[in-house]
N, C-alpha and C positions, 0 to 999 in steps of 0.2 A: 801444709801438711792434714794428713786424710785421719776422721778419727774414728771410720768404717773399716770394718774386716772387708775382705774381699770377697766372702761369702752373704754380707749383709748388702754389699752393693750389687752383687747379683740379683739377690731377692728382691731388692726398691727395682732395678733393671726390669724385669720381670713380671712383676706385680702390675694385670692391668688397670688396676685401680690409678695407676701415675700416669696414664695414657689419656689426654684427651679425644675423645672422638675416635677412642683406636688407636691413632696415628702420633698424636703431638706428645713426647715425653715431657713430663710437667711434675716434678717432685724438689720440692723445697730441700728439703732432707737431706737430698744426694748434693755432694759438694762438686761433682764432675759436669762442667758445661759439655764438651765432646765424647761419649761414650758409644761401645758399640750397641747396635741394634740389638732387638730379643734373638733375630736370629742372626748370629755372627755374621755369616759367610754374606749377608748381605750389606756389610759396612757400617757406616758409623750412623748416629742421630743427635741433636742437638737437646739439651735441656733446657724447655724454654721457661723454665722456672728461675734462670740464673742469668744475671744481666749482662753477663760474656755471651751469651749464645744470640743475644739482640744486638751486640756489637760486630760477631762473627758472620750474622745473616744480612745486617748493612753492608758488611763490607763484600759480601758475595756479590748483593744486587748493584752497590755502584761501580764495582769491576764490570759487572755484564755493562752498565749503562755507558761507562766511557768505553769499551771497547764496540758499542753497538754504534757509537758517535765518532770515535777515531778510528776503526775498522776500514771503513772503506776511504780514510785519506790516507791509511798506511800503505796499502793493495794499489 
C-alpha cells in the first residue's frame, strides 16, 4: 500500500535533491524500488535507499557473472 499520491511521488522523482551525484536516485521516503527515470522515455531506475534495490542489483550482477562463466560452455 502506497501512502503517497501520484503527484507527490512524481515530485520526489523529479527533485534533484533526491539524486546522488546527479545520477543515483536515493529517497528514503519513496516506497518504490523501481521507478521511472526523470525522463520517462529513458526507462527505469532503482531507489538505492531501499534494500530491495540492492537485491535487484545483486541479482543482475550474479546473472551476468553466471552467464560469463557458463556462456562459453553452452555454445
